[in-house]
ZADO-1210 file (C-alpha; in nm, 4 decimals, padded with zeros to 6 digits):
<atoms>
<atom x="01.4867" y="00.4256" z="01.0732" code="UNK" pos="1"/>
<atom x="01.3472" y="00.7683" z="00.9738" code="UNK" pos="2"/>
<atom x="01.0305" y="00.7688" z="00.7668" code="UNK" pos="3"/>
<atom x="01.0877" y="00.7903" z="00.3908" code="UNK" pos="4"/>
<atom x="00.8379" y="00.8128" z="00.1057" code="UNK" pos="5"/>
<atom x="01.0143" y="00.8223" z="-00.2290" code="UNK" pos="6"/>
<atom x="00.8317" y="00.8622" z="-00.5609" code="UNK" pos="7"/>
<atom x="00.5059" y="01.0087" z="-00.4273" code="UNK" pos="8"/>
<atom x="00.3664" y="01.0803" z="-00.7747" code="UNK" pos="9"/>
<atom x="00.4128" y="00.7195" z="-00.8878" code="UNK" pos="10"/>
<atom x="00.2741" y="00.5840" z="-00.5612" code="UNK" pos="11"/>
<atom x="-00.0298" y="00.8111" z="-00.5806" code="UNK" pos="12"/>
<atom x="-00.1169" y="00.7216" z="-00.9401" code="UNK" pos="13"/>
<atom x="-00.3106" y="00.4050" z="-00.8399" code="UNK" pos="14"/>
<atom x="-00.5144" y="00.6156" z="-00.5968" code="UNK" pos="15"/>
<atom x="-00.5994" y="00.8531" z="-00.8826" code="UNK" pos="16"/>
<atom x="-00.7065" y="00.5587" z="-01.0970" code="UNK" pos="17"/>
<atom x="-00.9131" y="00.4046" z="-00.8178" code="UNK" pos="18"/>
<atom x="-01.0816" y="00.7347" z="-00.7400" code="UNK" pos="19"/>
<atom x="-01.1707" y="00.7818" z="-01.1071" code="UNK" pos="20"/>
<atom x="-01.3648" y="00.4541" z="-01.1066" code="UNK" pos="21"/>
<atom x="-01.5940" y="00.5492" z="-00.8192" code="UNK" pos="22"/>
<atom x="-01.9345" y="00.6463" z="-00.9608" code="UNK" pos="23"/>
<atom x="-02.0311" y="01.0099" z="-00.9115" code="UNK" pos="24"/>
<atom x="-02.1779" y="01.0703" z="-00.5666" code="UNK" pos="25"/>
<atom x="-02.1463" y="01.3212" z="-00.2835" code="UNK" pos="26"/>
<atom x="-02.0227" y="01.1490" z="00.0323" code="UNK" pos="27"/>
<atom x="-02.0647" y="01.3292" z="00.3610" code="UNK" pos="28"/>
<atom x="-01.7938" y="01.1214" z="00.5315" code="UNK" pos="29"/>
<atom x="-01.4772" y="00.9604" z="00.3969" code="UNK" pos="30"/>
<atom x="-01.2041" y="00.7622" z="00.5726" code="UNK" pos="31"/>
<atom x="-00.8594" y="00.6957" z="00.4258" code="UNK" pos="32"/>
<atom x="-00.7119" y="00.3822" z="00.5844" code="UNK" pos="33"/>
<atom x="-00.3327" y="00.3645" z="00.5838" code="UNK" pos="34"/>
<atom x="-00.3111" y="00.7245" z="00.4666" code="UNK" pos="35"/>
<atom x="00.0663" y="00.7584" z="00.5185" code="UNK" pos="36"/>
<atom x="00.1822" y="01.1176" z="00.4653" code="UNK" pos="37"/>
<atom x="-00.1554" y="01.2138" z="00.3201" code="UNK" pos="38"/>
<atom x="-00.1135" y="01.2041" z="-00.0571" code="UNK" pos="39"/>
<atom x="-00.4278" y="00.9966" z="-00.1067" code="UNK" pos="40"/>
<atom x="-00.6076" y="01.2064" z="00.1549" code="UNK" pos="41"/>
<atom x="-00.5287" y="01.5169" z="-00.0496" code="UNK" pos="42"/>
<atom x="-00.6875" y="01.3560" z="-00.3556" code="UNK" pos="43"/>
<atom x="-00.9983" y="01.2747" z="-00.1533" code="UNK" pos="44"/>
<atom x="-01.0157" y="01.6281" z="-00.0137" code="UNK" pos="45"/>
<atom x="-01.0064" y="01.7737" z="-00.3648" code="UNK" pos="46"/>
<atom x="-01.2598" y="01.5259" z="-00.5013" code="UNK" pos="47"/>
<atom x="-01.5031" y="01.5668" z="-00.2113" code="UNK" pos="48"/>
<atom x="-01.4567" y="01.9197" z="-00.0716" code="UNK" pos="49"/>
<atom x="-01.7797" y="01.9084" z="00.1309" code="UNK" pos="50"/>
<atom x="-01.7054" y="01.5754" z="00.2978" code="UNK" pos="51"/>
<atom x="-01.5628" y="01.5237" z="00.6442" code="UNK" pos="52"/>
<atom x="-01.2420" y="01.3320" z="00.5787" code="UNK" pos="53"/>
<atom x="-01.0436" y="01.1247" z="00.8275" code="UNK" pos="54"/>
<atom x="-00.7010" y="00.9759" z="00.7616" code="UNK" pos="55"/>
<atom x="-00.5765" y="00.6814" z="00.9682" code="UNK" pos="56"/>
<atom x="-00.2208" y="00.5526" z="00.9976" code="UNK" pos="57"/>
<atom x="00.0101" y="00.4077" z="01.2628" code="UNK" pos="58"/>
<atom x="00.3271" y="00.5998" z="01.1726" code="UNK" pos="59"/>
<atom x="00.3726" y="00.9197" z="01.3733" code="UNK" pos="60"/>
<atom x="00.6193" y="01.0751" z="01.1290" code="UNK" pos="61"/>
<atom x="00.3852" y="01.0176" z="00.8348" code="UNK" pos="62"/>
<atom x="00.0932" y="01.1638" z="01.0281" code="UNK" pos="63"/>
<atom x="00.2975" y="01.4732" z="01.1167" code="UNK" pos="64"/>
<atom x="00.3625" y="01.5308" z="00.7468" code="UNK" pos="65"/>
<atom x="-00.0040" y="01.4784" z="00.6627" code="UNK" pos="66"/>
<atom x="-00.1271" y="01.7170" z="00.9328" code="UNK" pos="67"/>
<atom x="00.1161" y="01.9880" z="00.8227" code="UNK" pos="68"/>
<atom x="-00.0074" y="01.9798" z="00.4629" code="UNK" pos="69"/>
<atom x="-00.3774" y="01.9091" z="00.5159" code="UNK" pos="70"/>
<atom x="-00.5093" y="02.1007" z="00.8181" code="UNK" pos="71"/>
<atom x="-00.8656" y="02.0552" z="00.6897" code="UNK" pos="72"/>
<atom x="-00.8416" y="01.6759" z="00.7292" code="UNK" pos="73"/>
<atom x="-00.8544" y="01.4996" z="01.0651" code="UNK" pos="74"/>
<atom x="-00.5763" y="01.2462" z="01.1073" code="UNK" pos="75"/>
<atom x="-00.5790" y="00.9731" z="01.3695" code="UNK" pos="76"/>
<atom x="-00.3192" y="00.7228" z="01.4826" code="UNK" pos="77"/>
<atom x="-00.4441" y="00.3658" z="01.4800" code="UNK" pos="78"/>
<atom x="-00.3162" y="00.0173" z="01.4058" code="UNK" pos="79"/>
<atom x="-00.5316" y="-00.1137" z="01.1214" code="UNK" pos="80"/>
<atom x="-00.5128" y="-00.4645" z="01.2629" code="UNK" pos="81"/>
<atom x="-00.7052" y="-00.3307" z="01.5648" code="UNK" pos="82"/>
<atom x="-00.9159" y="-00.0679" z="01.3878" code="UNK" pos="83"/>
<atom x="-01.2841" y="-00.0815" z="01.4801" code="UNK" pos="84"/>
<atom x="-01.4954" y="00.2094" z="01.3550" code="UNK" pos="85"/>
<atom x="-01.7468" y="00.3734" z="01.5859" code="UNK" pos="86"/>
<atom x="-01.9636" y="00.4758" z="01.2897" code="UNK" pos="87"/>
<atom x="-02.0105" y="00.4051" z="00.9206" code="UNK" pos="88"/>
<atom x="-01.8683" y="00.6119" z="00.6345" code="UNK" pos="89"/>
<atom x="-01.9990" y="00.6896" z="00.2883" code="UNK" pos="90"/>
<atom x="-01.6598" y="00.5990" z="00.1437" code="UNK" pos="91"/>
<atom x="-01.3960" y="00.3717" z="00.2952" code="UNK" pos="92"/>
<atom x="-01.0801" y="00.4198" z="00.0882" code="UNK" pos="93"/>
<atom x="-00.7398" y="00.2526" z="00.1135" code="UNK" pos="94"/>
<atom x="-00.4447" y="00.2904" z="-00.1219" code="UNK" pos="95"/>
<atom x="-00.1539" y="00.0504" z="-00.0779" code="UNK" pos="96"/>
<atom x="-00.1923" y="-00.0395" z="00.2900" code="UNK" pos="97"/>
<atom x="-00.3983" y="-00.3552" z="00.3358" code="UNK" pos="98"/>
<atom x="-00.1208" y="-00.5814" z="00.2039" code="UNK" pos="99"/>
<atom x="00.0271" y="-00.5644" z="00.5548" code="UNK" pos="100"/>
<atom x="-00.2857" y="-00.7122" z="00.7128" code="UNK" pos="101"/>
<atom x="-00.3630" y="-01.0864" z="00.7283" code="UNK" pos="102"/>
<atom x="-00.6787" y="-01.2778" z="00.6380" code="UNK" pos="103"/>
<atom x="-00.8330" y="-01.0627" z="00.3683" code="UNK" pos="104"/>
<atom x="-01.1203" y="-01.3106" z="00.3510" code="UNK" pos="105"/>
<atom x="-01.2371" y="-01.1763" z="00.6890" code="UNK" pos="106"/>
<atom x="-01.0919" y="-00.8270" z="00.6611" code="UNK" pos="107"/>
<atom x="-01.2741" y="-00.7084" z="00.3499" code="UNK" pos="108"/>
<atom x="-01.6266" y="-00.7877" z="00.4763" code="UNK" pos="109"/>
<atom x="-01.5315" y="-00.6085" z="00.7997" code="UNK" pos="110"/>
<atom x="-01.4279" y="-00.2996" z="00.6027" code="UNK" pos="111"/>
<atom x="-01.7407" y="-00.3166" z="00.3910" code="UNK" pos="112"/>
<atom x="-01.9369" y="-00.3271" z="00.7159" code="UNK" pos="113"/>
<atom x="-01.7906" y="00.0170" z="00.7937" code="UNK" pos="114"/>
<atom x="-01.9609" y="00.1532" z="00.4798" code="UNK" pos="115"/>
<atom x="-02.3073" y="00.3031" z="00.5118" code="UNK" pos="116"/>
<atom x="-02.5922" y="00.1978" z="00.2793" code="UNK" pos="117"/>
<atom x="-02.5282" y="00.3138" z="-00.0766" code="UNK" pos="118"/>
<atom x="-02.1654" y="00.3958" z="-00.0005" code="UNK" pos="119"/>
<atom x="-01.8464" y="00.2448" z="-00.1407" code="UNK" pos="120"/>
<atom x="-01.5445" y="00.0447" z="-00.0345" code="UNK" pos="121"/>
<atom x="-01.2506" y="00.1340" z="-00.2611" code="UNK" pos="122"/>
<atom x="-00.9219" y="-00.0515" z="-00.2110" code="UNK" pos="123"/>
<atom x="-00.5902" y="-00.0827" z="-00.3916" code="UNK" pos="124"/>
<atom x="-00.3484" y="-00.3551" z="-00.2795" code="UNK" pos="125"/>
<atom x="00.0005" y="-00.4144" z="-00.4218" code="UNK" pos="126"/>
<atom x="00.0128" y="-00.7630" z="-00.5701" code="UNK" pos="127"/>
<atom x="00.3848" y="-00.7888" z="-00.6369" code="UNK" pos="128"/>
<atom x="00.5065" y="-01.0615" z="-00.4024" code="UNK" pos="129"/>
<atom x="00.6334" y="-01.2676" z="-00.6952" code="UNK" pos="130"/>
<atom x="00.8055" y="-00.9824" z="-00.8784" code="UNK" pos="131"/>
<atom x="01.1877" y="-01.0120" z="-00.8918" code="UNK" pos="132"/>
<atom x="01.2496" y="-00.7186" z="-00.6573" code="UNK" pos="133"/>
<atom x="01.0411" y="-00.8869" z="-00.3848" code="UNK" pos="134"/>
<atom x="01.1662" y="-01.2420" z="-00.4435" code="UNK" pos="135"/>
<atom x="01.5302" y="-01.1302" z="-00.4425" code="UNK" pos="136"/>
<atom x="01.4782" y="-00.9343" z="-00.1229" code="UNK" pos="137"/>
<atom x="01.3626" y="-01.2530" z="00.0501" code="UNK" pos="138"/>
<atom x="01.6486" y="-01.4511" z="-00.1039" code="UNK" pos="139"/>
<atom x="01.9128" y="-01.2109" z="00.0278" code="UNK" pos="140"/>
<atom x="01.7431" y="-01.2169" z="00.3682" code="UNK" pos="141"/>
<atom x="01.7651" y="-01.5970" z="00.3770" code="UNK" pos="142"/>
<atom x="02.1210" y="-01.6320" z="00.2497" code="UNK" pos="143"/>
<atom x="02.3183" y="-01.3914" z="00.4663" code="UNK" pos="144"/>
<atom x="02.4499" y="-01.3966" z="00.8246" code="UNK" pos="145"/>
<atom x="02.1277" y="-01.2183" z="00.9264" code="UNK" pos="146"/>
<atom x="01.9065" y="-01.5105" z="00.8175" code="UNK" pos="147"/>
<atom x="01.7883" y="-01.6092" z="01.1666" code="UNK" pos="148"/>
<atom x="01.6552" y="-01.2581" z="01.2234" code="UNK" pos="149"/>
<atom x="01.5138" y="-01.1917" z="00.8776" code="UNK" pos="150"/>
<atom x="01.3612" y="-01.5210" z="00.7603" code="UNK" pos="151"/>
<atom x="01.0776" y="-01.4975" z="01.0171" code="UNK" pos="152"/>
<atom x="01.0029" y="-01.1465" z="00.8844" code="UNK" pos="153"/>
<atom x="00.9915" y="-01.2779" z="00.5283" code="UNK" pos="154"/>
<atom x="00.7345" y="-01.5361" z="00.6344" code="UNK" pos="155"/>
<atom x="00.5006" y="-01.2868" z="00.8003" code="UNK" pos="156"/>
<atom x="00.3914" y="-01.1061" z="00.4828" code="UNK" pos="157"/>
<atom x="00.0264" y="-01.2011" z="00.4126" code="UNK" pos="158"/>
<atom x="-00.0507" y="-01.3416" z="00.0698" code="UNK" pos="159"/>
<atom x="-00.3075" y="-01.1770" z="-00.1542" code="UNK" pos="160"/>
<atom x="-00.6075" y="-01.3952" z="-00.2238" code="UNK" pos="161"/>
<atom x="-00.7238" y="-01.4878" z="-00.5730" code="UNK" pos="162"/>
<atom x="-00.9895" y="-01.2815" z="-00.7471" code="UNK" pos="163"/>
<atom x="-01.2408" y="-01.5632" z="-00.7021" code="UNK" pos="164"/>
<atom x="-01.1823" y="-01.5716" z="-00.3258" code="UNK" pos="165"/>
<atom x="-01.2080" y="-01.1954" z="-00.2947" code="UNK" pos="166"/>
<atom x="-01.5334" y="-01.1979" z="-00.4873" code="UNK" pos="167"/>
<atom x="-01.6712" y="-01.4773" z="-00.2695" code="UNK" pos="168"/>
<atom x="-01.5797" y="-01.2802" z="00.0441" code="UNK" pos="169"/>
<atom x="-01.7676" y="-00.9664" z="-00.0591" code="UNK" pos="170"/>
<atom x="-02.0584" y="-01.0479" z="-00.2873" code="UNK" pos="171"/>
<atom x="-02.3025" y="-01.1547" z="-00.0095" code="UNK" pos="172"/>
<atom x="-02.2670" y="-00.8086" z="00.1491" code="UNK" pos="173"/>
<atom x="-02.2727" y="-00.5681" z="-00.1441" code="UNK" pos="174"/>
<atom x="-02.5064" y="-00.4483" z="-00.4183" code="UNK" pos="175"/>
<atom x="-02.2350" y="-00.4294" z="-00.6825" code="UNK" pos="176"/>
<atom x="-01.8617" y="-00.4827" z="-00.7125" code="UNK" pos="177"/>
<atom x="-01.5726" y="-00.4598" z="-00.9561" code="UNK" pos="178"/>
<atom x="-01.2311" y="-00.6286" z="-00.9406" code="UNK" pos="179"/>
<atom x="-00.9348" y="-00.5601" z="-01.1643" code="UNK" pos="180"/>
<atom x="-00.5567" y="-00.5604" z="-01.1762" code="UNK" pos="181"/>
<atom x="-00.3247" y="-00.3067" z="-01.3359" code="UNK" pos="182"/>
<atom x="00.0485" y="-00.3535" z="-01.3849" code="UNK" pos="183"/>
<atom x="00.2241" y="-00.0179" z="-01.3640" code="UNK" pos="184"/>
<atom x="00.5603" y="00.0165" z="-01.5356" code="UNK" pos="185"/>
<atom x="00.7883" y="00.2707" z="-01.3704" code="UNK" pos="186"/>
<atom x="01.0974" y="00.4031" z="-01.5468" code="UNK" pos="187"/>
<atom x="01.3646" y="00.4483" z="-01.2791" code="UNK" pos="188"/>
<atom x="01.7239" y="00.5680" z="-01.2919" code="UNK" pos="189"/>
<atom x="01.8918" y="00.2455" z="-01.1755" code="UNK" pos="190"/>
<atom x="01.8578" y="-00.0465" z="-00.9332" code="UNK" pos="191"/>
<atom x="01.9375" y="00.1834" z="-00.6407" code="UNK" pos="192"/>
<atom x="01.6233" y="00.3725" z="-00.7341" code="UNK" pos="193"/>
<atom x="01.4314" y="00.0472" z="-00.6872" code="UNK" pos="194"/>
<atom x="01.5890" y="00.0154" z="-00.3435" code="UNK" pos="195"/>
<atom x="01.4989" y="00.3755" z="-00.2612" code="UNK" pos="196"/>
<atom x="01.1400" y="00.3029" z="-00.3670" code="UNK" pos="197"/>
<atom x="01.1189" y="00.0013" z="-00.1363" code="UNK" pos="198"/>
<atom x="01.2916" y="00.1457" z="00.1687" code="UNK" pos="199"/>
<atom x="00.9683" y="00.3009" z="00.3019" code="UNK" pos="200"/>
<atom x="00.7617" y="-00.0103" z="00.2367" code="UNK" pos="201"/>
<atom x="00.8566" y="-00.3737" z="00.1766" code="UNK" pos="202"/>
<atom x="01.2275" y="-00.3355" z="00.2499" code="UNK" pos="203"/>
<atom x="01.1875" y="-00.1437" z="00.5751" code="UNK" pos="204"/>
<atom x="01.1070" y="-00.4449" z="00.8016" code="UNK" pos="205"/>
<atom x="01.4193" y="-00.6226" z="00.6727" code="UNK" pos="206"/>
<atom x="01.6503" y="-00.3287" z="00.7399" code="UNK" pos="207"/>
<atom x="01.5249" y="-00.2243" z="01.0824" code="UNK" pos="208"/>
<atom x="01.6704" y="-00.5230" z="01.2757" code="UNK" pos="209"/>
<atom x="02.0156" y="-00.4796" z="01.1178" code="UNK" pos="210"/>
<atom x="02.3137" y="-00.2796" z="01.2388" code="UNK" pos="211"/>
<atom x="02.4362" y="-00.0028" z="01.0107" code="UNK" pos="212"/>
<atom x="02.7221" y="-00.2146" z="00.8715" code="UNK" pos="213"/>
<atom x="02.4840" y="-00.5046" z="00.8119" code="UNK" pos="214"/>
<atom x="02.2422" y="-00.2789" z="00.6273" code="UNK" pos="215"/>
<atom x="02.5193" y="-00.1691" z="00.3937" code="UNK" pos="216"/>
<atom x="02.6170" y="-00.5292" z="00.3223" code="UNK" pos="217"/>
<atom x="02.2548" y="-00.6360" z="00.2770" code="UNK" pos="218"/>
<atom x="02.1865" y="-00.3528" z="00.0311" code="UNK" pos="219"/>
<atom x="02.5074" y="-00.4166" z="-00.1620" code="UNK" pos="220"/>
<atom x="02.4129" y="-00.7836" z="-00.2107" code="UNK" pos="221"/>
<atom x="02.0562" y="-00.6883" z="-00.2963" code="UNK" pos="222"/>
<atom x="02.1694" y="-00.4301" z="-00.5534" code="UNK" pos="223"/>
<atom x="02.3963" y="-00.6919" z="-00.7151" code="UNK" pos="224"/>
<atom x="02.1048" y="-00.9342" z="-00.7543" code="UNK" pos="225"/>
<atom x="01.8739" y="-00.6603" z="-00.8796" code="UNK" pos="226"/>
<atom x="02.1253" y="-00.5679" z="-01.1478" code="UNK" pos="227"/>
<atom x="02.0888" y="-00.9152" z="-01.2954" code="UNK" pos="228"/>
<atom x="01.7085" y="-00.9090" z="-01.2823" code="UNK" pos="229"/>
<atom x="01.6680" y="-00.5513" z="-01.4065" code="UNK" pos="230"/>
<atom x="01.9232" y="-00.4958" z="-01.6841" code="UNK" pos="231"/>
<atom x="01.9817" y="-00.1373" z="-01.7868" code="UNK" pos="232"/>
<atom x="01.8018" y="-00.0071" z="-02.0940" code="UNK" pos="233"/>
<atom x="01.9945" y="00.1710" z="-02.3720" code="UNK" pos="234"/>
<atom x="01.9475" y="00.5020" z="-02.1890" code="UNK" pos="235"/>
<atom x="02.0767" y="00.3498" z="-01.8635" code="UNK" pos="236"/>
<atom x="01.7412" y="00.3372" z="-01.6878" code="UNK" pos="237"/>
<atom x="01.5543" y="00.0317" z="-01.5580" code="UNK" pos="238"/>
<atom x="01.1883" y="-00.0704" z="-01.5692" code="UNK" pos="239"/>
<atom x="01.0109" y="-00.1684" z="-01.2494" code="UNK" pos="240"/>
<atom x="00.6882" y="-00.3617" z="-01.3060" code="UNK" pos="241"/>
<atom x="00.4357" y="-00.3241" z="-01.0248" code="UNK" pos="242"/>
<atom x="00.1050" y="-00.5179" z="-01.0358" code="UNK" pos="243"/>
<atom x="-00.1722" y="-00.3734" z="-00.8198" code="UNK" pos="244"/>
<atom x="-00.5105" y="-00.5228" z="-00.7317" code="UNK" pos="245"/>
<atom x="-00.8218" y="-00.3027" z="-00.7154" code="UNK" pos="246"/>
<atom x="-01.1516" y="-00.3655" z="-00.5374" code="UNK" pos="247"/>
<atom x="-01.4567" y="-00.1414" z="-00.5656" code="UNK" pos="248"/>
<atom x="-01.7789" y="-00.2465" z="-00.3946" code="UNK" pos="249"/>
<atom x="-02.1066" y="-00.0692" z="-00.3232" code="UNK" pos="250"/>
<atom x="-02.2828" y="-00.1448" z="00.0035" code="UNK" pos="251"/>
</atoms>
C-alpha cells in the first residue's frame, strides 16, 4: 500500500504540546524517533535552529517526503525495535511512534539512556486501544472471512502500561519527570474520515494482507460499525476522541 498521512495538522498538535512543555534549553543534538514524513522534525528544527537534528524512521516513502522538505535535517532509516544509538543526544523526542514497540518497561529506560546528562526524553504515545474506532477494527478483523490472517495481527499490538508502571520504569534513572494524558477531540466530516485518518497507522497492518476486493468489503463493514459508534452531529460531522499519553523526563 502507498504511504498516506492524512490530517497532518491534527497529528502534529500533540508534538506542539509536548514541545511546549520542555523547559527552555539549547540542545546541541536532537533525535526524532519515528519521524514519519518529518512534521515533528520541522517543529524541532524551528524550535532549535542551532541544533544538529536527526530523524529516524523505517518507511522509505515517509523519509523521502521528509528529506525533500527538510534538507537541513539528517534522516536515517532504522527499525526502532533494533535502534541502538552510537552516542547520546540532548533531546530524544518521539511523537506517536512508540506504541508499535513492545515492552515499554524496558524500552523507556533504554531511550533515556540515549539522553546526555541534563538532557530530556520527550515522548507522546497514542493511548486509544479501547476507543470504539480501535475496538471495532479488531472486531471486524475477527468476524470476517479474513479472520485467520488478521486476528494474529490484532494480537500483536503492544499494550500501553499504566502511569504507575511508567513512573517506576523511569524514576531511578532521571532527575525529574512529568506524566500526563490529553484527550484530543477531532471534528471530522464523517466515518470515512475516521477511516482515512487510520489508514496510515492502526488500520494499515489489517489492510495490507487483503486483496483489493477484500479491502473494500472490510472497509464497508468497518464503516457500518463506525456509523453506529460515531453518530452524526446536527451539522453532519462526527467527533473522534483520541487519548494520548505524554512522558517528559530529565536525565
